[in-house]
N, C-alpha and C positions, 0 to 999 in steps of 0.2 A: 504494500499499499504506500501511496505516495506521500511525504511528509512534506508539508510546507513552512514557512516561518510568517509570522503575523509581521506586518510590515508598521504594525503600531506598537505592539507590546515585547516583539524579538521571540515570544515563545512559540514553539513549533505545534503545528496542529495538523491534522489528518483533514482532506476536504468534505467529510462531513460535518466537521465544525467549522465550517468557513462562514463568514458575516454572508448579509445578501443585500442586494442592489435592491433601489425605490419600488423596481416591477417584479421585488421578491426573487430574482435569478442570484446565482450562487455568485460572489466575490472573494475569490481567493488568494487578494491579496491580504487579507483581515480575517481575522479569526472573528467567531460568533461574538465573542466578550467585548470585542473591541469596536466591532461595526454592524450594525442592524438596518435594515429599511433606507440603504443608501444613506448614512449616517454615523459617525463616532457616538458609540452610547454613551462616554463622557465627554461631550463636545470642549467642557472648562481644562480637562487635562492638562498639565503642561509637563516637560522632560522630566523636571526635578521633581515632580509629583511623583511619576511614574517610577522614577528611579525609587524613591521611596518606597513605593509600593511592593517592588518586586522585593527589596531585602526584607521589609515585613514579612511577604510569602515565605520567604526562606526561612524564618524564625519559627513560621507554626507550622508550614508542612513538610511533609518527609518527601515528596518528589521532585525538590529543588534545593540543594546545598547553598552556602553562602557563597562559594565558590564559583556556582553556576551562575546564581543572580548575578556577580560582580562581572562576569563574561558577558551576559546578557547587555548589563548595561554601558559596557563600553561600546559595544555596537549598536546600541540604539539611535545616535544622531546619523547611523547611515542610512536608518528604514526610510522607507517612503515618506510615512508621517510626520516625520522630524527634521527633513532634509532640508538644507535653507538654498536650495538652488531654484527657487521658484519667486524668490523674493527681488 
């Protein structure tokens, strides 16, 4: 099964957990936790808040270590949602 990387949170996901566009079609750029019905679920989320969220997840969830969270955080500025190339 294909593994995708969410272009908002950096978390790996499978196509079954992909976000949806406004017309309910699948959007494989983003996971369903970040993107739904053609919009970001948390529109006010900024990069710093996401970094904190990932570190907090690493503290309470067993499926991600603190080191894995740090590696994800390093890659966040390269993701589609956070790149500054459209300014």
